[in-house]
C-alpha positions in Angstrom: -243.5 55.6 52.7 -240.0 54.2 51.4 -240.6 51.1 53.8 -244.3 50.7 52.2 -243.2 50.3 48.9 -240.3 48.2 49.6 -242.9 45.9 51.4 -245.2 45.7 48.5 -242.0 45.2 46.1 -241.0 42.4 48.9 -244.7 40.7 48.3 -245.0 40.6 44.4 -240.9 39.3 44.1 -242.6 36.4 46.6 -245.4 35.9 45.0 -243.4 35.2 41.8 -241.2 32.8 43.1 -244.0 31.2 45.0 -246.2 30.8 41.9 -242.6 29.1 40.2 -242.0 26.9 42.4 -245.8 26.2 42.9 -246.6 25.2 39.2 -243.6 23.3 38.7 -244.0 21.2 42.0 -248.1 20.8 40.8 -247.0 19.2 37.1 -244.1 17.3 38.7 -246.6 15.4 41.0 -247.5 12.0 39.5 -250.6 11.1 37.7 -252.7 14.0 36.2 -256.1 15.5 35.6 -256.5 13.1 32.9 -255.9 10.2 34.5 -258.8 8.6 34.8 -259.3 9.2 31.4 -256.5 7.1 30.4 -257.7 4.7 32.0 -261.2 4.6 30.6 -261.4 1.9 27.5 -263.8 4.2 25.9 -261.6 7.5 26.1 -259.0 7.3 23.2 -255.9 9.0 22.6 -257.1 11.3 20.2 -259.9 12.5 22.7 -257.6 13.0 25.6 -255.1 14.9 23.5 -258.0 17.3 22.2 -258.9 17.8 25.8 -255.4 18.8 26.4 -255.3 21.5 23.6 -258.4 23.0 25.0 -257.1 23.8 28.4 -253.8 24.6 27.1 -251.8 21.4 28.8 -250.6 20.4 25.2 -247.9 23.7 25.6 -244.9 23.3 27.1 -244.6 24.2 31.1 -242.7 27.3 30.4 -245.6 28.4 27.7 -248.1 27.3 30.8 -246.8 29.4 33.0 -245.9 32.7 31.1 -250.3 32.7 30.0 -251.0 31.9 33.7 -248.9 34.9 34.4 -250.7 37.6 32.1 -254.1 35.9 33.0 -253.2 36.2 36.7 -252.1 40.3 35.7 -256.1 40.9 34.7 -256.8 39.0 38.3 -258.2 36.1 36.3 -257.2 32.4 37.7 -259.0 30.9 34.7 -261.6 28.1 34.4 -261.9 25.0 36.8 -261.4 21.6 34.7 -264.0 19.8 36.9 -266.8 22.1 37.7 -266.2 24.9 34.5 -266.6 27.6 36.9 -264.7 30.9 37.1 -261.9 30.1 39.4 -261.5 33.8 40.8 -265.4 33.9 40.9 -265.3 30.7 43.2 -262.1 32.0 45.4 -263.9 35.2 46.1 -267.2 33.6 47.5 -265.6 31.1 49.9 -262.8 33.6 50.7 -264.9 35.7 53.6 -265.5 32.5 55.4 -261.8 30.7 55.5 -260.8 34.2 56.5 -263.5 35.2 59.1 -262.5 31.9 61.1 -258.7 32.7 60.7 -258.9 36.1 62.0 -261.4 35.4 64.9 -259.1 32.6 66.1 -256.0 34.4 65.8 -257.4 37.6 67.8 -258.5 35.5 70.5 -255.5 33.3 71.0 -253.7 36.4 70.8 -255.7 38.0 74.0 -256.0 34.9 75.9 -252.3 33.7 76.1 -251.4 37.2 76.8 -253.4 37.0 80.0 -253.1 33.2 80.8 -248.8 33.6 79.7 -248.7 36.5 81.8 -250.6 35.1 85.3 -248.9 31.8 84.7 -245.3 33.9 84.9 -246.9 36.3 87.8 -248.0 33.4 89.7 -244.2 31.5 89.1 -243.9 27.9 90.3 -247.4 28.5 92.3 -250.4 26.6 91.5 -251.9 29.0 88.7 -248.6 28.7 87.0 -249.3 24.3 87.2 -252.6 24.5 85.8 -251.7 26.9 82.9 -248.7 25.3 81.7 -250.7 21.8 81.6 -253.3 23.4 79.4 -250.5 24.7 77.4 -249.2 20.8 77.2 -252.5 19.7 76.1 -252.8 22.1 73.6 -249.5 22.0 71.7 -249.7 18.1 72.1 -253.7 18.0 70.5 -253.8 17.5 67.0 -256.4 19.7 65.1 -258.4 16.7 63.2 -258.4 14.6 66.6 -259.4 17.4 68.7 -262.2 18.1 66.1 -263.6 14.6 66.1 -263.8 14.5 69.6 -265.9 18.0 69.8 -268.2 16.2 67.2 -269.0 13.1 69.3 -269.1 15.0 72.7 -271.1 18.4 71.7 -273.1 17.1 68.5 -273.5 13.7 68.6 -274.3 13.3 72.7 -274.8 16.9 73.7 -276.6 18.0 70.7 -275.8 21.4 70.9 -273.6 22.0 67.7 -274.5 21.0 63.9 -272.1 18.2 62.6 -271.1 19.9 59.6 -271.6 22.2 57.2 -272.2 26.4 56.9 -275.8 27.0 56.7 -279.2 24.9 58.5 -281.6 23.4 56.1 -284.4 25.9 56.4 -283.2 29.0 54.6 -282.7 32.3 56.9 -282.4 35.9 55.9 -280.8 39.1 57.7 -279.4 39.1 60.9 -280.6 35.2 61.4 -278.7 34.0 58.6 -275.3 35.3 60.3 -276.6 34.0 63.8 -277.0 30.4 62.1 -273.5 30.6 60.6 -272.0 31.5 63.8 -273.6 28.7 65.5 -272.2 26.2 62.5 -268.9 27.9 63.0 -268.5 28.1 66.7 -267.0 24.1 66.8 -264.5 24.4 64.2 -263.0 28.3 65.7 -262.7 26.5 69.1 -260.6 24.1 67.8 -258.4 26.3 65.8 -258.2 28.6 69.0 -257.2 25.7 71.7 -254.9 24.3 69.5 -253.1 27.6 68.4 -253.1 28.6 72.1 -250.2 26.4 73.8 -247.0 27.4 72.0 -248.3 30.9 72.5 -249.0 30.5 76.2 -245.4 29.3 76.5 -243.8 32.0 74.9 -245.6 34.4 76.6 -244.7 33.3 79.9 -240.9 32.9 79.0 -240.8 36.3 77.7 -242.8 37.6 80.8 -240.0 35.8 83.4 -237.5 37.4 81.6 -238.9 40.7 82.1 -239.6 39.9 85.8 -235.7 39.2 86.4 -234.8 42.5 84.3 -233.1 45.3 86.4 -235.8 48.0 84.8 -238.5 45.8 86.4 -236.5 45.7 89.7 -235.9 49.3 90.1 -239.9 49.8 89.2 -240.6 47.6 91.8 -238.6 49.5 94.3 -240.6 52.2 93.7 -243.4 51.1 95.3 -245.4 51.1 92.1 -249.1 49.4 91.6 -249.1 46.0 89.6 -251.6 47.7 87.3 -248.5 50.3 86.7 -245.9 47.8 86.3 -248.1 45.7 83.8 -249.0 48.7 81.9 -245.9 50.3 81.8 -243.1 48.0 82.1 -244.5 44.4 81.3 -246.7 45.0 78.2 -244.8 47.3 76.0 -241.7 45.1 76.2 -244.2 41.9 75.3 -245.9 43.2 72.3 -243.3 43.3 69.7 -242.1 39.7 69.8 -245.5 38.3 70.2 -246.7 40.7 66.9 -243.5 38.7 65.4 -245.2 35.6 66.3 -248.3 36.1 65.4 -247.5 37.1 61.7 -245.0 33.8 61.4 -248.4 31.8 63.1 -250.4 32.9 59.8 -249.3 29.8 57.3 -250.1 27.4 60.2 -253.8 28.9 60.9 -254.4 29.2 57.0 -253.0 25.6 56.5 -255.1 23.8 59.4 -258.1 25.3 57.8 -257.6 22.8 55.4 -258.2 19.8 57.4 -260.9 21.6 59.7 -263.4 22.7 57.0 -263.1 19.5 55.4 -264.1 17.8 58.7 -266.4 20.3 59.1 -268.0 20.2 55.8 -267.7 24.4 55.5 -267.1 25.6 51.9 -264.1 27.8 52.4 -261.0 27.9 50.6 -259.5 24.7 52.3 -262.1 22.7 51.3 -261.8 23.8 47.9 -257.8 23.2 48.2 -258.5 19.6 48.9 -260.8 18.7 46.6 -259.2 20.1 44.0 -256.4 18.8 45.3 -257.3 15.5 44.5 -259.2 15.9 41.2 -256.2 17.6 40.0 -257.9 20.7 39.2 -254.8 22.8 38.1 -256.3 26.1 37.6 -258.0 25.7 41.1 -254.7 24.9 43.1 -252.9 27.7 41.7 -255.7 30.1 42.3 -256.0 28.9 45.9 -252.3 28.4 46.6 -251.4 32.3 45.3 -254.3 33.6 47.2 -253.0 31.7 50.3 -249.6 33.1 49.9 -250.5 36.4 49.2 -252.9 36.5 52.3 -249.9 35.4 54.6 -247.4 37.7 52.6 -249.8 40.5 53.8 -250.7 39.7 57.2 -246.6 39.3 57.8 -246.8 43.0 56.3 -249.0 44.2 58.8 -247.2 43.0 61.6 -243.9 44.6 60.7 -245.6 47.9 60.3 -247.0 47.1 63.7 -243.7 46.4 64.5 -242.4 49.4 63.4 -245.0 51.3 65.2 -244.1 49.7 68.5 -240.5 49.2 68.5 -238.5 52.8 68.3 -235.2 50.8 67.3 -237.1 49.4 64.4 -238.1 53.0 63.3 -234.3 54.0 63.6 
């Protein structure tokens, strides 16, 4: 219970720190939301000052930040400068898509890298190990935006198997057909996320497994004549889980950050696309809302990884 309270306190402190740094960085960036208006000859300085007063941008940065934190306590991220929509509602509408994409890719990367990494280590310096290492090398060196374009050209334009972009088909669908249609549209971006995330994880699992295979306790178990399944279940997997769980928790920011590029390329209405469009238009409330929500999800993911590690590793519990 004490550990959980400490973790929650840590999340709140980090969110406050991240919000302060993000707020200062956003307002320190060149240009502003009123940049286009300042270049418009029909837009008078008086009109621009009135708009700044409406949006609260005429106050000092400290006053703006305090006002923003007060609204955040009530889960109110403000109103978009561009669309006038409520930022909290816009984020909640787009969050499930980004969250589902990242969770599916994370679980799949975990399962595939565990299987391929162990298989590569058990067939050390053999044909299987060589093939898996080449797959990991290609995955590790492949930019996500380039692979996304290759997938679109091959699977969408040439083979016409998957849609180029979007989250729904033109014709409206309901119930199960609607979810199947969404899954059809999300297949390519999720496949890109999985392939790009595999490389480093396979290499890490392979390296850890090789260390386990060289350990004294594994040689002792091997000398007892245990079957391969028993060796895998009682000696390899239990020693692999703690470091892999830690690495998965650390890889969450990269996965969420990568969805910004992929959602923009595939035209998916998720958190990544929302952040990208708001950054281009300097829509401060939307930028801060997406940053804080992303930071919150990352910190919660790390906390879950720590709790799983606490459950798996007896030394951490002590």
